[in-house]
C-alpha positions in Angstrom: 0.0 0.0 -0.1 1.4 3.7 -0.6 0.4 6.6 1.4 -0.5 10.1 -1.1 1.1 13.1 0.1 0.2 16.0 -1.6 1.6 19.8 -1.5 -0.3 22.5 0.1 -1.0 25.3 -2.1 -0.8 27.7 0.3 2.2 26.8 2.4 4.1 24.6 0.0 4.2 22.4 3.2 4.3 18.3 2.4 0.9 16.9 3.7 -0.4 13.3 4.4 -4.6 13.8 3.2 -4.7 9.9 4.9 -5.5 7.8 2.0 -4.0 4.5 1.3 -3.7 2.6 -2.1 -2.1 0.0 -4.2 0.1 1.4 -6.8 -1.8 -0.6 -9.6 -5.2 1.5 -8.3 -3.1 4.8 -8.5 -2.1 4.4 -12.0 -5.5 3.6 -13.0 -7.3 6.5 -11.4 -4.4 9.0 -12.0 -6.6 11.5 -13.9 -9.0 11.6 -10.7 -9.1 14.2 -8.1 -9.1 14.2 -4.4 -10.8 16.9 -2.1 -9.4 17.3 1.4 -9.0 19.4 4.3 -5.4 20.5 4.8 -3.8 20.0 8.1 -1.2 22.6 6.7 -3.4 25.4 6.7 -6.9 24.4 7.3 -8.6 24.8 4.2 -9.9 22.3 1.5 -7.9 21.8 -1.6 -8.4 19.9 -4.4 -5.7 17.7 -6.0 -5.4 15.4 -9.2 -3.7 11.8 -7.8 -0.9 12.4 -10.5 0.0 15.3 -8.3 0.4 13.1 -5.3 4.0 11.9 -3.8 4.5 8.5 -2.9 7.1 8.8 -0.1 7.7 5.2 0.6 8.4 4.6 -3.3 11.3 7.2 -3.4 
């Protein structure tokens, strides 16, 4: 399982939005969007799955 991390557009901080998925699934849904409340700034942001960083894969 991979954990999705995104960059907060306000702070640039790396955030974990709490989504786990298998790499095969991520490749299949990479054009989908994720809407989540950002723990860095408290606002809601929308990201494309393809914008995610996978820290365990790096």
